[in-house]
N, C-alpha and C positions, 0 to 999 in steps of 0.2 A: 883423289886418295889411291896410291894402287893397288892392282888386285891383289898382288903378294904381299902387300904387309901382314903382317901377324899383330898378334894383340895376347893381353894376358890380364886375366882377374887375380888380382891380388886384396890381399886382407891384411891393413897396416896395424899395427903392434895398437892403436886405439880402437878398432872393431870400425873402420870405413872401410868399403866396396870399393876397391881403382880401378878401373878398367883402364888400359895404357899399353900404347905400343910394346912388342919384346922383340930382341933379337934372338933368343935362344928359347928351344920349350915352349913355343907359342900355339895360337891357335889362328886359321886364316878365317878371315871374314869376308862374306862381298858387302861392296863398299855402302852400299845404300845403307843394310845393316849397320855396319858399324857405324857408320853420321849415325844415325838414330839411338844405338847403344851409348855412344860419348857422351850425346847431346843430354841422356837420360842422367849418366852416373856422374858425370862433371856438377849437375844438380842435386847431387847427396846420393847414399846409399839406397834409401827410401824409393827416391824416385827411380832408380836402374831397376829395383827389384821391381817396384810396379809396370816400368817395363816389360822385366823378361818375364814377369809370371801371369799378368793379364793382358797385354798388346801381341807380345810375339807369341802365342798359343801351338800355332800350328806352323811356327818357322823352324828349318833346321837346322840346330844349334851345336856344337862342339859340346862335349862331354861337360866341363865343367859350367856352361852355362846352364845346359840341361839340367844339372843339377841343382844349381841355384833357383831356376826358372820350378822346379817343383815344387822346391819350400816355399817360395812366392805363388806359386798358383792357388796354393791352400788358404792366400788368404780372400779371393775375389770367390772361393768356394764357400769359405764360410759366410763373405756376408750374402752372397743370393740363400743361404739355407739358414740365416738369423732368424729367429721365430720372433723378434720385434721390428722387420722389416716391412715398410708399406711403400707404396708408388710414389710416395709427396716425401717419404724421410729425405730428409738432409745431412744424417749421420747417423750410424749405426755401430752397435757394440760388439767390439769382434776382441774377443780373448786370444792371449797366444796360444800354441798347440802348450799339452801339458810337459811338467816338465820330464817326465819318460820319453815323451814324443823327441821333445829336442834332445835328451839324453841321447837318443838313437841317433840324431840326426848329427851330432858332433862324431859319434863315431864310424857313420858313413860317410865325412867328406869327403868328396873329391879332394885327389892330389892339384894344388895350388900353391903359390906362391905366399907366403902366410898364414896357413894351412894349421901352425903351432900356435896361434895367436886365439883362434876359433874354442868357445868355450858357451854351456847354456847361457851365461848371463849375456854377452855378445850376442846369441841369435834371436835373444827375446828383446836383447837393446832394438836390433834392426828390423823384426818384427814391428816395432813399437814406431820404427821410422818410414816402413811400409804402411802402418795405419795412419799415421801421419800424410803421407803424401797422396792417398788415398782421400782422406777428409778434405783435403785441400779441394782437389779435384770434384768432391760431390758438395761442398758449400756451394758450388754455383752453379747449380741443380736441382739436382736432387741426387741422391744411393742410384738409381734407377738409370738417369740421365746419364752417371758418370760411369756405370757398366757398360752402360750401350757406346758412349762415348771410347772405351776401351776396347771392345768386341760384342759389337750386338749379340753374338752367341751366347754372353752370359745370362743376358735374358729368358735365357732358356733354361738353366741350373734353377734348383729349388722350387722344381713346379710339378704339379701333379698332372700327368696329361690320361684323357679318356679315350681307348680305342674300342671303333668299332672292328671286331672280329668273327671272322668264319668260325661257327660251333659244330663241328660236324658229329659232334656227338650225342644231339639231340636233333633229330629232322622237325621235331615239332617247333623249336627255336634255333632255326641255322645260325644265327646271329647273336653275339655275347660282347658286352662292352669288357674292356681290361681296362684296368688301372695304373700307371707306372710312373713312376718319380725318378729324375730326372738328379743326381747324384754330383756332378762334375763335368767338364769336358775333358775330352781325348785329346789327344796330341795332334790330331785332324781337326781340334775343335769342332768338334759332334758331341752334341749333349749323348748323355751314357746314362740308360732307363735302367731301373731296375721294378720288378714287380712291388706295387703299392702295400702287399701284405705281408713279401718278403722284409721291405722294409721296417714296418711295425713293428715283426716280430724282433727283429736286431735291436732294435732302439730301446724296444720293452724289455728285452731279455738284458740291454746291456742298465737297464734303470734309468734312463737317460733322458729324464723330463724335456730338458730344456730342446733335444733333439726331435721328440715325439709333438711337443707346440710345433716348432718350425717343418715339421711334415706333414701336420693336421692343420694350420694355418691356411695354407691354398684353397685346401678344399671347402674350409670353412667361408674362406672369400669367394669361390666358386658359385 
């Protein structure tokens, strides 16, 4: 595969994402990356999105692929923070984003061939295909095993961490424990921490019972 070969990601009228060589208005891909993505998308939209969102977390990507990685990356993040997840589970329930979120994603879709075919229903169907692709992988071992196979960094998301930190405000107690919660992976595949108290307030303020359960389950397991 030539270094100068360009590609395009297109959406077909039937709602399938297809990665293919392009003559005009394409983007360049490093040969090894192009090979990985072609194999994945040839196996279906779900496999392609899983590759983008869960395996190529810290891979530099052109704009259109970055946009689809952001969409697909919501899935493993939701898996990691699911309230019914345990270390031996071989399946997990991950509902699609809300209607409002999907509508916003449609309106902010990247410029690409076939963008006119993108609707809320198409995005929901693509999420279902992404879910199916992950379930196939998880059935071979476990949900945690599948996450580790995709990128070991995913197993650091959705967890509560206790840190021993210096406490300069109290000379009689020079050290204190600080609790944080990891919400997602950054573009560099680093777990993003937020103070546990802030996360609790946000979930409680949104009356998000499932979110609170997901947040507190790691503490209970610890």
